N, C-alpha and C positions, 0 to 999 in steps of 0.2 A: 483436442487443440495444446495438450501437455510439452510436445515437442517445442510449441513457440513460448511457452510460459518458462520453459528451460531455459531454452534460450535466451530469453530476456534478461532472466536472472545470470547467467553466464556472464552476459556483455556487462550486464552492472557490476558484478564482481569483479571482475577483471578490469575495468576501467577504475573500481576503487581501489586497488592494490598496485597497478600500473602506474597510473598517471598521479594517484596521490603521494605517492614518498617525496617528491619535491616541495609538495604543500607543506607535507610532514614536519619538514625540514625548516622550513619556514617560521611553521607554526611553532616548532619547540623553538627555534631564537628568540620569535617575538613572545611567546608563554609565557618567559622570565619578566617582560616589563606589565602585562597588561593579560589575565585572564579573560577579559571582552575578546581581544584580538584570538586569544585560543578559540573561543568558541565561535567567533566568525569563522576563521579557516574551517573547523567542521563543518562549518554550515556549506561553505565552499564546495568543499571535496563532496559533499552528499550530494548538492545541486549538479554539479559535471558529472558525476554519476547518471544521476535521475536522466540530465538532458541529454547525454551522449545515446545512451542507450535507449531513451524515445526516439531520439532523430535517425538512428540505424534500423530499430524497428520500424519504422515509417515508410521505410522501403520497400518495392513491391518483392516477395519471395518468389523466385523462381527457380524452377530446373530447365538445366539443359538437355531435351533429347538427343540422341545421336541423330545426326542430318541423313535424309535417304540417299541413296548413290546411285545416280541413275544413268548408265552409259553402256559400253562394252566390258565383257566378264574381267577382262585385265586391269579395266579402271577399275573397277568396282573390287577387285581384290586387293588394291591398295589400301584400301578402308578408308576413304574423302570425308567420308559422312561423321566416321569417327574424330578425324582430324580435325574438321572445319568446328563441330561441337566444341572441342577441349581448345582453340584457339579464339573459341568468339569469347573466354571465359573473362578475359583481361580488357577488351573493350568495354565489355557490358559492366563490368563493376567502375570502369573509367567514367560512365554515364553518372555514377552516384544516384543512378533511380532504381538500381536492384540490389538484392540480399539473393547470393545464389545457394543453393541447395549440394550439398557434396555429391561430384557428379561420383566420386567413387565406391559411395552408399549405393547412389543408385544402377550402379553397373554390376557389384559386386553382391549386394544384400539385396535389392529390393527385386530387380527383377527374377532372380532364383529362387526368391520365398512366393512371389506371388504370380509368377508368367513363366516360372517351369518350365511347364508343360503347353504352354500355347505358343506356336510356331510366330505366328504374325497378328500379336494385339492389337486389338482396336486402339487407336491411339487417346478417344475421348474415356475408355475406359480407363485406361491406364492413368491418363490425368488425372480423374477421380479419385483416383486409388493413392495416388500420390497426395491429393491434397487432403485426404483423408488421413494417411498416415503421419503425414509430415507437415500438413500444416500450410503446405504449398499452394499458393494463390493464384499463381498461373505457371504456364509451360511456354518454354520456346521450343521451336523444332524447324525444319525446314528440307532443302532438298541442295544437293549440287548435283548439277547435268552437264556430262563431255557433250558437247555442241561443237564438231569438229576441232577447232583447236582452240576452243575457248572453253571457260567456266563459268555457269550459270549458276550462278547462288541466290536461293529464297530463305526466307528467314520470315517466322510468322509467331506472334506473341497472342496466346490463347488463352483464355478462362478456364482455370484447371477445374472449375465446378460444373460449369455452361455448356463448355465448349466453344463459346464463342470466341469468333477470331478479333483481337482487339486490334491488332496493327500488324501490318505487312510490308516486306522492302524485299526488293531485286537490285541486283546487281551483275555485270557483267566483266570478269575478266579474261580478258587475251593470253595466248600461248605465253608470250613473252614476260609476264606479268602473273604466272601460276607460283614462282617463288616470293612473291612479295603479295601475301594478300592482306597484312595489316589494314591498311589505308580503307581496301573495299569491306572488310567486317567490322570495322571502325564504323564506318559510312552506315552499316545493316545496324548495328549497335545504336547510334544516334537515333534513325529513323523509329528503331521500336521502344524506344525510351518517350520520344515525343508524341506528347496529347496533342495528337491532330483532329480538327474538328469537319465539319463539313462547307466551310469557309475556307481554309487553310491549309496548308501542304508542304511538308518539305521534301525535296527529291534527295534520296539518299547518296548518290554518287559524289555530286557537287555542293550537297547541303545547302543547296538554292531553296528559299522561301517563294510560294505561290499562293497568290490569294484569287479567291473563285470569284469574279464577276458575272453575275445574272444577266439574262437575256431580256434584251426592251429595245426601244427604237425613241431615236433622237433628232432632234435637230444639227444636224452636222454642219460645221464652218459657220461663216457670218458674213451679213452684209455690210455689216460696217467695217469690216478689216479691210486688208489688200485686195488687189483684185482677183488673186487664185486661193483666197477664201471664200470666194461668191460663187453661185448663191447659197444662202443655209439653204438645206434642203434635207428632207427625211430618209433616215436608214436604218434597219432594224438588224440587231446584231445577237447573234446565236451567244450563248455564256461560253465561257474561256476560263482558263488558270492565266494569269497575270502575274509574271518576276515580281515579286515585290521591293525589290531593289535593282538598279544595274548592276549589270556582271560585272564581280569583282576581279582584281589581278589575282587574288587567289584563286577564286574558282577558273579562271579561264589560263592558269598556268598547266593546270593538270592536262588540258587539251594539248595546250604545248609541249609540253614533255613526249606526249606520246607521239603526238602528229607533227613536232617540229616546224610546225606555221606561229612564226613568231613575231607578234607586234613590230612595228615599226624600229620602236626606241631596242629591240633584241637583235633585230635580224643583223648577222653578221656580215651583210652584204649591204646595209642601210648608209647611207650620210649620215642618217640621224641616230644612228646606235649611239647609247650614252657611253659607251666606253670607247669606241675605236671611229665613231663618227666626228665629221669636222663642224657639222650643225649640231646648234643647242636647244632649238625648239624645244625637243624633249629632256635636256639635261638641267636645266634650268627650273624645271620644276622639282625636280629632287625627290622627296617622300611623298610628294602628291601625287608621282608618277607611281613610283614604285611602292608605297606602301599597300601592304596584302589586303588591306576593306577598302581602298582608293576604288573608284571605278575604272576599267579597264579601257584602256584609250591608243590608239594608233592603230586601229584596226580598219580594214576594209568593210565592204558590203557581205562577198564573198568570205573573209574570215570569218564574219559575225553567223553567214547562214553554215558554213564549215562546222563551226563549233555546235550549232544548234544539231544538226546530222550526227556529230559524233555522239552527243548526249543521247540521241534518238538511238543510235544504233544499239549502244552501253546499257539502255535501260528496258526498250524496247516501247515505250511510251513516245509521243509525237510532239516534239517541239521545232518551234521556227520563230521569227519574226512578227511581231504582230501588225497587221495591218492596219493603214491607215485610222480606218475606221475605229477600229477594235483601240486604237491608240487613245484617238480622244475621247472616245465613249469613257474607256477606263480614266481617264484624265479628268473627266467633269462628272465625277463619280457617278457614272451609269448614265450620262445623256442629260444632265442637270443642264437648266441653263446659267452659266456662269463661266466667268471669262478664265480665271485661274482654279487648280486646284482644291484652293482654300474658300473661294466666291471670286468677291469682285474688288476686295483690297486690292490698292499696291503693292508689289512687293516692295521687299524691303532687304537688307543684307544681315539680318539678325537671326542664330541659331533658336533664340529662345522662344517667337512667337512663330503663331499659327500662318501669319503670310511671308515667313523667310524663305529667303531663296538666292543661289549662288549667280552672280551676273556681272556684266563689266560697267560698273558704274566708277569711276576712278577716285570721288567723292566720297561716296557710299562702300565700295564692294571691291576693294583692290583686285585688280588683275594679276591676283597670282597661283590659282589653279585650282583642281575639285577638291571636295571636303570628300570623308568616306561617306561610301555611302547609309544612306539613311541618316544623315547628320541632320537635315531639316525634318519638320513636322509631316507626317503623311497626309491623305486627302481621306474622307469617309469611308473609303475600302480599304483604308489602313496601307496604301500604295505610296510610296516614297519619291522622293527627287525626280519627279516628272516636270518640274518647273526649275530650268536651271542645274546647275552642277555639270553635266556635259548633253550633246547632243546624243538623240539615239537613233539608230537606223530603224526600219520600217519597210514593209514588203514592197509598198506601192512604187511603182516609176513615176518620176517628176512631170507634169505638163499643167500648165495654169488654167489652162479649162478643163482639168480632171472632173472635176465637180458636174458638171454639163451631160456627163454619158455612165454617172454614175447608176448603178441598181440599186433598187431598195436593200436587197438581203444582202447582208454581209457583202457590200462592194470590195474589190480590188481594183486598183487601175493596172492593169499590167500594157508595155507600149514595146517598141524597139528603143528608145531611147536607154542612153546609159547613165542616167541621172538617176536617182533614187531619192524617197523624198526622206529627208530627217524632222524629229519633232524634238519639243520640249526646252528649246535656248542653251547655254552653256556660261560658263565662268568666262569667257570670252567673247562673248556676243551681249547687246543690247538690250534692254528692258524689254522693247516691244517684241521682242520672240518670246518672250515666256508666256504666253497665253496658252491656252489647250488648244486653239487652233491657229496658230501661228505654223506657216508649212517654209521649209528650207530645204535646200537639196545639196546632194556630191555625184561626183561623179561614182561610180561603182566601183572604181580603186583607189580612192581617195584614203589618206590616212592620215589624222590630224592629232593634236592634243588635246583636242577640246569633244571627240568625238567617239562613242561605245553604244552600249545595245543593253537592253532586256530582251528576255525570252518569254512566248507564250506556250503553253501547253495544252494541247486540245482536248476537248472534251468528246468523246465517243458518239456519235446519235442515237 
């Protein structure tokens, strides 16, 4: 562990002599007036040096190994594994979660000294040796694979002593994007630096957060509601990952850049285009429409499902819209007998309270557009904005009598109708549509300024 001690001492000395001159100048000025101030300045310099050195050393100390190149001979000869590992340095540093071992030392000295006669050293053995010699705590490695006209880049964070895989991340980079890898490598770095748990997961391409919803059974619908909410009936749901927030403008824009599948307000041929259109349904919303952290609106059911398929193709994970039964189960905190995500208390238009929600009430909640995703309190599953803000597309076709034909296990209502169910109410709808069991519908092609979506990630059986 000597190298770590030396590094800490080095950081302390550099901090002391690089940052402190300014403070020393100030100290000299004030020392003419008071020796107490002089002493105080010295104490400040010492404290600053110790704090900074501790902060830097608290970050995980990792070494980046060359990624494995998988593909034809010409592809491997271009040394993409070395190139990807080199390009990962800046994204990893930007997360502020890692200190990186010098790759020049790793490639020029370490391997020659300890593995010069080993053609393909065992990865765990190599990691153990790096930990022993340099005090590194983790290894980042992975692969870059040529698949037709795409690159599949996989990264993993491995404990240097035990060989345990601590975190993984995968992205797919299509041919036209190979010269612009930075956004994908930043996504991998962010995913590797995120402390994920069994109940939370961050999708690395879109940086979309998901919450694991446990399986269970519950009474779906309500016998006290409108006719299309009846009858209350038992359904059982398998476990699934639910989007913690509605899909944001920023997340959807990645999809638009690749597919040119524009929301209504950016479509060059739409009357509602906020720059060239003659209608102001979107334009009047201003930042509440275009802000990167606001929920994406102006997208049809087909747009939402296309986005899910795009993310599926990029990651190899299966993404889709939730079923109506899954959506209500998540809204009700795993099927509890409650009316709203927070319980049974009536909603109010206040962000600071548990039962806050965005809905259309001219006296209490001005009809002015959506709020950024996550503006209101989450439910007990830590899922946000399921009541109010914007309507959310779900998979099911709408029929007022759909519940009469529901299966018990994982029901989904599919017909030849062109209307699909939307859930959750919105800033442009009344309070009676905010309950977890309230149903509404739009035509499959409908696009409005208060209609968005969130995704589900399937869990393999």
